[in-house]
C-alpha positions as CSV (number, residue, x, y, z in Angstrom):
1,M,90.6,-42.4,368.4
2,R,88.7,-45.6,368.4
3,T,85.1,-45.2,367.2
4,H,82.2,-47.5,367.4
5,T,82.1,-47.5,363.6
6,A,85.8,-48.5,363.4
7,E,85.3,-51.3,365.9
8,R,82.2,-52.5,364.1
9,S,84.1,-52.6,360.8
10,A,86.9,-54.5,362.4
11,L,84.4,-57.0,363.8
12,I,82.7,-57.5,360.5
13,A,86.0,-57.9,358.7
14,A,87.1,-60.6,361.2
15,M,83.8,-62.4,360.8
16,V,84.1,-62.5,357.1
17,A,87.7,-63.6,357.2
18,I,87.1,-66.5,359.6
19,G,84.1,-67.7,357.6
20,L,86.3,-67.9,354.5
21,V,89.1,-69.6,356.3
22,V,86.7,-72.3,357.6
23,L,85.3,-72.8,354.1
24,V,88.7,-73.0,352.4
25,S,90.0,-75.3,355.1
26,N,87.1,-77.7,354.8
27,I,87.8,-78.0,351.1
28,A,91.6,-78.2,351.6
29,V,91.3,-81.0,354.2
30,Q,90.0,-83.3,351.5
31,Y,93.3,-83.1,349.6
32,P,96.1,-85.1,351.3
33,I,99.8,-84.3,350.9
34,G,101.3,-87.7,351.1
35,D,100.3,-90.0,354.0
36,W,100.7,-87.5,356.9
37,L,99.1,-84.2,355.9
38,T,96.3,-82.4,354.2
39,W,96.3,-78.9,352.8
40,G,93.9,-77.9,355.6
41,A,96.8,-78.0,358.0
42,F,98.2,-74.9,356.4
43,T,95.0,-72.9,355.9
44,Y,93.1,-73.7,359.2
45,P,95.7,-72.1,361.5
46,L,94.7,-68.7,360.0
47,A,91.5,-69.0,361.9
48,F,93.5,-68.9,365.2
49,L,95.3,-65.8,363.8
50,V,91.9,-64.1,363.1
51,T,90.5,-65.1,366.5
52,D,93.7,-64.0,368.4
53,L,93.8,-60.6,366.6
54,S,90.2,-60.1,367.3
55,N,90.7,-60.9,371.0
56,R,93.8,-58.7,371.3
57,I,92.2,-55.7,369.5
58,L,88.5,-56.0,370.4
59,G,88.5,-58.1,373.5
60,A,87.3,-61.6,374.4
61,A,83.5,-60.9,374.0
62,S,84.0,-59.6,370.5
63,A,86.3,-62.5,369.7
64,R,83.6,-64.9,370.8
65,R,81.2,-63.1,368.4
66,V,83.7,-63.6,365.6
67,V,83.9,-67.3,366.5
68,Y,80.1,-67.7,366.5
69,A,79.8,-65.9,363.1
70,G,82.7,-67.9,361.7
71,F,81.0,-71.1,362.9
72,A,77.7,-70.2,361.3
73,V,79.0,-68.9,358.0
74,G,81.7,-71.6,357.7
75,V,79.5,-74.6,358.4
76,V,76.6,-73.3,356.2
77,L,79.0,-72.5,353.3
78,S,80.9,-75.8,353.8
79,F,77.6,-77.8,353.9
80,L,76.4,-76.0,350.7
81,A,79.8,-76.7,349.0
82,A,79.7,-80.4,350.0
83,T,79.2,-82.5,347.0
84,D,78.4,-85.7,348.8
85,A,77.8,-87.2,352.3
86,F,81.5,-87.3,353.0
87,G,81.7,-83.5,352.4
88,Q,78.7,-83.0,354.7
89,R,80.4,-85.2,357.4
90,I,83.5,-83.0,357.1
91,A,81.3,-79.9,357.5
92,V,79.7,-81.2,360.7
93,A,83.0,-82.4,362.2
94,S,84.6,-79.1,361.3
95,G,81.8,-77.1,362.9
96,A,82.1,-79.1,366.2
97,A,85.8,-78.9,366.3
98,F,85.9,-75.3,365.3
99,L,83.4,-74.1,367.8
100,T,85.0,-76.0,370.7
101,A,88.6,-75.2,369.9
102,Q,88.1,-71.5,369.0
103,L,86.2,-70.8,372.2
104,L,89.0,-72.5,374.2
105,D,91.5,-70.4,372.2
106,V,89.6,-67.2,373.2
107,W,89.5,-68.2,376.9
108,I,93.2,-69.1,377.1
109,F,94.3,-66.0,375.1
110,N,92.3,-63.8,377.4
111,K,93.9,-65.4,380.5
112,L,97.4,-64.9,379.1
113,R,96.9,-61.5,377.4
114,Q,98.8,-59.5,380.0
115,G,102.0,-61.5,379.6
116,T,104.7,-61.4,376.9
117,W,103.2,-60.4,373.5
118,W,103.8,-63.9,372.0
119,R,102.6,-66.1,374.9
120,A,98.9,-65.6,374.5
121,P,98.7,-66.3,370.7
122,L,101.2,-69.2,370.8
123,V,99.9,-71.1,373.8
124,S,96.2,-70.6,373.0
125,S,96.8,-71.8,369.4
126,L,98.8,-74.8,370.4
127,V,96.4,-76.1,373.0
128,A,93.2,-75.3,371.0
129,S,94.8,-76.8,367.9
130,A,95.3,-80.1,369.7
131,L,91.6,-80.2,370.7
132,D,90.5,-79.1,367.2
133,T,92.6,-81.8,365.6
134,A,91.3,-84.6,367.8
135,I,87.6,-83.6,367.4
136,F,87.8,-83.0,363.7
137,F,89.8,-86.0,362.5
138,A,87.8,-88.4,364.7
139,G,84.5,-86.9,363.6
140,A,85.3,-86.6,359.9
141,F,87.3,-89.8,359.3
142,A,86.7,-92.4,362.0
143,M,85.4,-95.7,360.6
144,T,86.5,-94.8,357.1
145,Q,89.4,-96.0,355.0
146,V,91.2,-92.8,355.7
147,P,94.3,-93.2,357.9
148,W,92.9,-90.5,360.2
149,V,95.1,-91.0,363.2
150,Q,98.2,-90.7,361.0
151,L,96.7,-87.6,359.3
152,A,95.8,-86.1,362.6
153,L,99.4,-86.4,363.9
154,G,100.8,-84.9,360.7
155,D,98.3,-82.1,360.7
156,Y,98.9,-81.3,364.3
157,A,102.7,-81.1,363.7
158,A,102.0,-78.7,360.8
159,K,99.7,-76.7,363.0
160,L,102.5,-76.4,365.6
161,A,104.8,-75.0,363.0
162,M,102.1,-72.7,361.6
163,A,101.3,-71.4,365.1
164,A,105.0,-70.3,365.5
165,L,105.1,-68.8,362.0
166,L,101.9,-66.9,362.4
167,L,103.5,-65.0,365.3
168,V,105.2,-62.9,362.7
169,P,102.0,-61.5,361.0
170,F,100.4,-61.3,364.4
171,R,103.1,-59.0,365.7
172,A,103.3,-57.0,362.5
173,L,99.6,-56.4,362.2
174,I,99.4,-55.3,365.9
175,R,102.3,-52.9,365.3
176,L,100.6,-51.4,362.2
177,L,97.6,-50.4,364.2
178,P,97.2,-46.9,365.5
179,A,98.5,-46.6,369.1
180,E,95.0,-46.5,370.7
181,W,94.3,-49.9,369.0
182,Q,97.5,-51.6,370.0
183,E,96.7,-52.2,373.6
184,A,93.1,-53.3,373.9
185,P,91.6,-52.9,377.3
186,V,91.1,-56.0,379.2
187,R,87.4,-56.6,379.0
188,P,85.4,-59.1,381.0
189,I,85.1,-62.5,379.4
């Protein structure tokens, strides 16, 4: 039986997880892998996994609360961890991209939640990742020496692959839940 305490615990766990993902991703994006990628391309998609699981299990309203908490915690921690103006610029760009893209992800997921199990997390992650990538890379790296368009294209390609790969843990985690948690009621957005 789902209890208020269990739902609250799940919500807090998701908020902590997404804040940590944002912090780690903001650090990882500062480390390129060749000319086309950064390590952030492999860590940031976990934010979509957390948001999509929250949406599926707790509903869109709770998923938005996870996004707002992740935004606040992630940006504050990233700003505090920044060692220079460039790190602060990354924190601000990340916050703008994160908030916009994650809220879009919640909306798309909620619209598609009644379809095939994989459609909502895959489509919402692919579309929201495109928006996130455009906002983040332009905000963080435009007018710098960083080849940001090239990095954005490489990162988005990696995010596409990660979105597909993260369907495996999404499905596995949903199946591990007790039956009453597997099918969250559709709640108003």
